[in-house]
C-alpha positions in Angstrom: 13.3 -16.5 -64.6 11.6 -17.6 -61.1 10.5 -14.9 -58.8 9.8 -14.5 -54.7 8.5 -12.5 -53.1 8.7 -12.5 -48.9 6.0 -11.2 -47.3 4.9 -10.2 -43.7 9.1 -9.7 -43.1 8.5 -6.6 -42.1 5.9 -7.6 -39.6 7.7 -9.5 -37.8 10.9 -8.0 -37.5 8.8 -4.9 -36.1 6.9 -7.0 -33.2 10.8 -8.8 -32.5 12.3 -5.0 -32.0 9.3 -4.2 -30.0 9.6 -7.2 -28.0 13.2 -6.3 -27.0 12.4 -3.1 -25.5 9.2 -4.7 -24.0 9.5 -2.7 -20.8 9.5 0.4 -23.0 6.8 0.2 -25.1 4.5 -1.1 -21.5 5.9 2.0 -19.2 3.0 4.3 -20.1 0.3 1.6 -19.2 2.1 0.1 -16.1 2.2 4.0 -14.5 -1.6 4.4 -15.4 -2.3 1.2 -13.6 0.1 2.4 -10.6 -1.9 5.4 -10.2 -5.1 4.3 -10.3 -3.7 1.3 -8.1 -2.5 3.8 -5.6 -6.3 5.5 -5.3 -7.8 2.2 -4.7 -5.7 1.3 -1.7 -6.4 4.9 -0.5 -10.2 4.1 -1.1 -10.3 0.6 0.6 -8.0 1.2 3.6 -10.9 1.6 6.3 -12.2 4.5 6.7 -11.9 5.3 10.5 -8.0 5.6 9.5 -8.4 9.0 8.0 -4.5 9.3 8.2 -3.1 5.9 7.8 -5.3 6.4 4.6 -3.9 9.5 3.3 -0.3 8.0 3.6 -0.2 6.0 0.4 2.7 7.3 -1.4 1.6 8.2 -5.4 3.8 5.5 -7.4 7.5 6.5 -7.9 9.5 5.0 -10.6 12.1 2.0 -9.4 13.0 0.9 -13.0 11.5 0.9 -16.3 8.0 -0.2 -15.9 8.7 -0.6 -12.0 6.6 1.5 -9.5 6.6 1.2 -6.0 3.3 2.3 -4.0 4.0 2.2 -0.4 2.2 3.4 3.1 5.0 4.1 5.8 2.2 4.7 9.1 4.1 3.4 12.0 2.9 3.0 15.5 4.0 5.6 18.1 7.2 4.0 18.6 7.8 3.1 14.8 8.9 0.0 14.8 5.1 -1.6 13.6 3.3 -1.0 10.5 -0.1 0.5 10.8 -0.8 -0.8 7.4 0.1 -4.6 8.1 -2.1 -4.4 11.4 -5.1 -2.9 9.9 -4.8 -6.3 7.2 -3.3 -8.7 8.9 -4.6 -8.2 12.4 -2.4 -8.5 15.7 -2.7 -10.4 18.7 -3.2 -8.9 22.6 -0.9 -6.5 23.7 0.1 -6.6 27.3 3.0 -3.9 28.9 6.6 -4.5 28.6 8.0 -1.6 30.7 4.9 -0.4 32.6 2.8 -1.8 34.8 0.2 -0.7 32.6 -0.4 0.3 28.9 -1.7 4.2 28.3 -4.4 4.3 26.1 -5.3 7.0 24.5 -9.6 7.9 23.8 -8.8 11.6 22.4 -6.4 13.4 20.1 -5.2 15.3 22.7 -4.4 12.2 24.6 -2.7 11.0 21.9 -0.8 13.7 21.7 1.4 12.6 24.9 5.2 11.6 24.1 6.5 7.8 24.9 7.6 7.7 28.1 6.2 11.0 29.6 3.9 11.5 32.3 0.4 12.6 31.5 0.6 16.5 31.5 -2.4 18.0 34.0 -4.2 19.7 31.3 -5.5 15.3 30.5 -8.3 13.9 32.3 -8.5 10.5 33.1 -11.4 8.3 31.8 -11.9 11.4 28.9 -8.5 11.2 27.1 -7.0 8.5 28.4 -6.9 5.3 30.4 -4.5 2.6 31.9 -5.5 -0.8 31.0 -3.5 -3.9 32.2 -3.9 -5.3 28.2 -6.1 -4.8 24.8 -7.7 -6.6 22.6 -6.8 -8.1 20.2 -7.8 -6.9 16.3 -9.0 -9.2 13.4 -7.5 -8.6 10.1 -9.2 -6.6 7.2 -7.6 -8.5 4.3 -8.0 -5.9 2.1 -4.8 -5.7 0.4 -4.6 -8.6 -1.2 -8.4 -8.5 -3.3 -6.7 -5.3 -4.7 -3.1 -7.1 -5.6 -5.1 -9.7 -7.2 -7.4 -7.0 -9.3 -4.8 -4.8 -10.1 -2.2 -8.0 -11.8 -5.4 -9.1 -13.5 -5.8 -5.2 -15.4 -2.1 -5.3 -15.3 -2.1 -8.4 -17.2 -5.2 -7.4 -19.4 -3.9 -4.1 -20.7 -0.1 -5.7 -21.5 -1.6 -7.7 -23.7 -3.7 -5.5 -25.8 -0.8 -3.4 -25.7 1.8 -6.1 -27.1 -1.3 -7.6 -29.5 -1.2 -3.8 -31.5 
């Protein structure tokens, strides 16, 4: 009587079943990396922008192994993302409606509402100034290197999970 034995079949089927639920298997790893990425983004944001740096959200789940981190800091009119301006820079800003730009110099000057006249408690030259234009800002380019580092770390960690 001939006899044969197949070895390793259970290991193959186990690996195939793990690959069919890859997102579920990798989710804890992806979440851990997303949490650390949020901290790295906060630390990498330029230091003079304390409130902007603190506005990076904690990662929230969009789906299995899919997390989103965002920063919703915008300009006073709500039209432009401050993180995008810091990362990519911006050109010269000129007034659109008024004759001159209102530029706050202190927090007290920044508390003026858009379109309102400066209150009598604000001192010209100390709390605010008027200008014909503002200088362009140079890009800081701090997000792209972090994205690259996170992609590499995610790839190595997922490879470790799949090889186990």
